[in-house]
N, C-alpha and C positions, 0 to 999 in steps of 0.2 A: 315567461310569456307563453301564453297558450294560443295556438292558431286554430281557428275554427274552419272546419271543412264545410264549404257551402254546398248545399245539394245542387247537383247539376240538373239543368232543365232538359227534359226529354224533347227531342226534335220530332215534330209531327209534320208530315207532308200530306197535304190534302190532295188525293189523287182523283177526286171526283171530276174536276175540270179536265184533267188529263184523259180520263176515260171518255168524256164527252167529245173532246176534240178528236180522239182516235176514231170513234164511231162516225163522226161527221166526215172525216177524211175517207174512211172506208166507203161510206155511202156515196160520196162525191165520185170516187174512182169507179165504183160499180155503175153509176148512172152515165158517166161520161165515156166509159170504155166502149170501143166498137167491136162488134163481132164480125170477123172476116169470113166470108164465104169464098170458096174458090170456084168461080164460074168457069165454064169452058167445056171440059170433058164430062160427059154424063156418066156417072157411076152410081151403082147401088152397093155401097159398102156393107160388108157383113156386120152384124151386131154382136156386141160382147158386153157382158155385165160388168167386167172389170175395165171397160174402156174409160179413158180419161181424156179430157180436153187438154190439148197442149198447144203451145205456141207453134205456128207453122215453121218448120225448119227451112233451110235454104234450098235444098233440092228434093223434088218429088218425082218418083217414078210411078207412072200410072199405067194400068192395063185395063182397057175397056172391054165391053161385052164381046167384041169381035176378036179380041186377042191382040189388038194393036198396042204398041208400046209408045209412051210419051215421056221424055225426060224434060221436066219443067215446061210442059205443053208443046214441046218440039218433037215431032215424030221421029222415032228411032227404030231401026230394024233389029231383029234378034241377033243377026250376025255382027252388027256394028255396036251393040249395046256395051260390051266390055270396053271397047276403045273409047266410046263417048264418056263412060264413067271415069276412065283413067285420065281423060283430058279435063274433066270437070273436078276431079278430086282435090287439086290444090285450092279451089274456091269453096269447097264444102267445109262447113263448121264441124270440127271434131271428126271428120270423115263419116258423117251421119247422112243417111238417105232414108226418106220416108217412102214406103212401098204401099200404094193404094191399088188394090185389085178389085174388080167387080165380083160380086158374090157368085155370079154364073160361071166364072172362069174355073177351069179344072185345076186341081191341086198340083198336078204334074207341071203345068206351065208356070205356076207360081214358084215351085221349087227350082225349076230351071233358071228362072229370072233371078231368084235369090242367090243361086250358085254363081251365076255370071257376075252379079254385083260383088260378091265376096272375092271372086277372082280378079275383079277390077280394082280392088283395094279398099272396099268399103269396110270400115271398122265397126260401125254401128248401124244396124238395119232396123228401122221402126216400121211396124205393120200398122197401117191405117184402118181403123174400124169406126163405127158410130155407136154411141151409147144405146143400150137396150131401154125401151120405154117401160 
């Protein structure tokens, strides 16, 4: 008795419709997404070619043109900054803080604020910039 081997049929998946659906979903999410602006404190952020748009983090430390500090839009003094950061640290996602400083601010002030943030327990410090045109 001789058994015949039947040739196997090749499985073919048509991915054209899958690609169409993927592009339609991408288009839908791009159109329906909202772009958040953070109104309130007037800042002129420095530009950078490597700047990337990111999702806003939980806590933002802002330094305006006058050198005034704001932690999530609440005024903070330089002397009380470290204590305020320590108090807010358990609520911060991954110990991350976004630092947005006006481009007119001196480098020394930014470095002092960064040092105080690190002493306050910040593990990840993100510098806010705007993309270069």
